[in-house]
N, C-alpha and C positions, 0 to 999 in steps of 0.2 A: 506493500500500501505506497509504504514514504517513498518509493524510490516510483510508482507510478504521478505520485505528486512535486515531485524534485526537476521530470520528467515535464510534467504541466505545466511547471516556472520556469524553466528554461526554454521552451517555446514560445510560450507565453511571450518570456524577455524577448525574446527573437522577432517577434512581429508585433510589438510595442514602436507605433509610432504610424501605422495602415503598411506594417513587412517590409517597409522600403528604407533600405542604407542614408545613412545620409549622407550632404552635396560634400566634401573636402571641399572646404576652403581655399581662400586662394593666393593663398602664405607660400612660405616653400614649404616643399616635398621630405619627407623628413630622411630618403633612403635619399635619393640624389643631391639636395640640396637645390642651393637656387639655381631661377634660374635657367640653362647655355644658353648660352652667344654664341653664334656661327657664323664665320664667314668664308666666304672660297677661298682656297690658295692659289689663284688664278687671276685674285683680284689685285687693282699697287696699294702697295702699303700706307694707310694713314702719315700724313704729313709730322709731327711733334708739332707741338704750337708751349709756343711760350705766354705763361697765362699772366706773370706777375708782369711784361714790359712792354715782349717788341710790339701786340699792338691784334685784334681780332682776326685771326685769321696768316697772321705770319710767322714765318718755321725758328725755335728760334734756334740761333745761330751755334750753345755749346752742343747741341744734337746734329751739326749738322754733316757728320760721320753716316747717322742713319738714312736721311735719306741721299745718299752720295750715290748720286749715277749710276746704274749698274755697268753700262757700257763702255765707262773708262776704269782700266788697270788698275787693280789694289793695290794698294801699298806690297811686299811679299812679306811675308809671316815672318815670326823672328824663329833663330832657327833652334831645331831641336837638342834635349840637351839629351846624348849617348844614352843610353838607354842597354842595364845592363846585362852582360852579355852571361846566358845560361850556359853553363861549360855540357860539353857533350856527351852523351852514355856509353858510359867502353860496352861492349858489344861481346855476349858473350864468346866461347866457342861454340855452343852449339849452332846461336841466333843466323852468328855468319857463315857455317852451315847451308842454315835452311837456306839465307836470302840468296846463295851461292846457284843453289838448287830453284829457286824460281819462286819458292814459295818460300811464306808468312808466318812469322810470331807468334802468337796470338791463343791465346786464352781459349782449354778446350773443355772440353766435360762441363760438369755441372763439379768436379770438386774444384774447378778451380782453375788446374792447372795449366802450365804451358805449354804447346806441341807451334810444331813445324808441322800447317794446312799447308794441301798442294795440290792446285785446277787441274785436275789429269782435261791430258788433251783429247782421247778418244772417250770424255762423257756425254752419254747419252746413245753413243753407242750400240743398234743391238749386238746379241750376246748371249753362247750357252754353255762357255765355262769360263776360270780365273783366270785362262793365260788367252782369253778373248779382245783381255781390258789388261791399259797399264795398271790399272790401280783394284775395285775386287769390278763380281759382278755379281748385278742385287737381282735374288732368285723373282723376287714380284715380276717385278716391270724385264726380266730379265734385257737391260739396258746398264751398261758403263757408269758406276757412280763420279758420279758430279767429281771430290774431294776426296784424298785420304790424310790424313786416315780419317772414315768414318765413326764418330763418337754413337756410343748404344748403342743397342741392337740391332742389328737387321741380319738379316738370311739372307744369306750368300751363294752362291754357285763354288768350286772349289774345279782343281784344274780334272775331276774324273766328272764333274755334272752334279755334283750330289750336295743337296743343300744343310747348310748348314746355316747356324746362327749362332751369328759371331757380337761376341762384345765387348766394348771397350770401354771406357771409364775415367 
């Protein structure tokens, strides 16, 4: 009974005042703030005016740089201070060998270890056994693997054509 009474009061409160929501006043929106001013990027820049003394509509001489003619070349920028050079990272023997063989030294598998990943030249070529490919022969598609090594578990075809599951992590 109490639940019914509470529900009736909530519904009565929702419909109080004719069941219409109150219109927001013209004040600033509490979420976005004041009204947003929109300016076109293609419009010419406004001319700054010195309100204190130059007269209405007269450009302020102190702000002459802001209204400079864009067709005239600007003064050259100040020379940058030399940035600190980051010392080159020394590559390990494995990384050098990987780069020499055309591979890319990168994070591999779920464990996050580093490995040399190479793109196979015969990727996607049809195959029936591993010797038909530079890398592995994928059993599901009977095609050569796109990269080597293949991380995770993959069904491959061995040299005798037998299908096995190879898991590398």
